[in-house]
C-alpha positions in Angstrom: 112.3 105.9 96.2 112.4 107.4 92.7 112.5 111.0 94.1 115.3 110.0 96.5 117.3 108.7 93.7 116.8 111.9 91.7 117.8 114.2 94.6 120.9 112.2 95.4 121.8 112.1 91.6 121.5 115.9 91.5 123.8 116.3 94.6 126.3 113.9 93.2 126.4 115.6 89.8 126.5 119.1 91.4 129.5 118.2 93.6 131.1 116.4 90.8 130.9 119.4 88.5 132.4 121.5 91.3 135.4 119.1 91.8 136.0 119.0 88.1 135.9 122.9 87.9 138.1 123.1 90.9 140.7 120.8 89.4 141.4 123.3 86.7 142.7 125.9 89.2 146.1 127.6 89.0 147.5 124.2 88.3 145.8 121.0 87.1 144.9 118.8 90.0 144.3 115.2 88.7 142.9 113.6 92.0 140.2 116.2 92.1 139.4 115.7 88.5 139.0 111.9 88.9 136.9 112.4 92.1 134.6 114.8 90.2 134.3 112.3 87.4 133.5 109.5 89.6 130.8 111.6 91.4 129.2 112.6 88.1 129.2 109.0 86.9 127.5 107.9 90.2 124.9 110.6 89.6 124.2 109.5 86.2 123.9 105.8 87.3 121.3 107.0 89.9 119.4 109.0 87.2 119.3 105.8 85.1 118.2 103.7 88.0 115.5 106.1 88.8 114.2 106.1 85.2 114.2 102.3 85.1 112.2 101.8 88.3 108.6 101.2 87.6 106.0 103.4 89.2 103.7 101.9 91.8 100.5 102.4 89.7 101.7 100.8 86.6 100.1 97.4 85.8 98.2 96.9 89.1 95.0 95.0 89.3 92.2 96.5 91.5 89.8 94.1 93.3 86.6 95.5 94.6 84.9 93.5 97.3 81.2 94.4 98.0 79.5 93.4 101.2 75.7 93.1 100.4 73.2 93.5 103.2 70.7 90.8 104.1 69.8 87.9 101.9 70.7 88.6 98.5 70.1 86.3 95.6 71.7 86.6 92.1 69.7 86.7 88.9 70.8 84.7 85.8 72.4 86.9 83.3 70.8 86.6 79.8 71.8 88.3 76.6 69.4 91.1 75.7 69.7 90.3 72.1 69.5 86.5 71.8 68.6 85.3 75.4 71.8 83.2 75.7 73.0 82.4 79.2 76.0 84.6 80.3 78.6 84.1 82.9 80.8 86.6 84.8 83.6 85.8 82.3 81.5 87.6 79.6 81.5 90.9 81.8 84.5 93.2 81.5 85.2 96.7 82.7 85.7 99.1 79.8 86.5 102.7 80.9 84.9 102.0 84.4 81.6 100.6 83.1 80.6 97.1 82.9 80.2 95.8 79.3 78.9 92.4 78.5 80.0 90.5 75.4 77.7 87.6 74.3 79.6 84.6 73.0 76.7 83.3 71.1 75.6 86.3 68.9 78.8 88.5 69.5 76.8 91.5 70.7 78.3 94.0 73.2 76.5 96.4 75.4 76.8 98.1 78.7 75.1 96.8 81.7 72.6 99.1 83.4 70.7 98.8 86.6 67.1 99.1 86.3 65.0 100.2 89.2 63.0 97.1 90.7 59.7 99.1 91.6 
């Protein structure tokens, strides 16, 4: 939608400028000048609307759903430093990596998956 607004704005401004230039021919032609001014104004309004329009990726939340195979059990999360119980509210994604912040000892560390064997 933003690209369409810019293309239309360019066309309106181009034709508006042509009308304004043509109005200053052998004799000044006021109707062509006003038509050109209106076209340029409409083009500038379209540019303003295109700039104000938010992009689709700004401020979106991404939810990732994982389908785990078989019977899966969850282990309790405990702080590596003090052993305090942690909840999912204590886990945040920072730069794409899960980071745990302990509310008891204020320690922050990145979660890593250890092999089970």
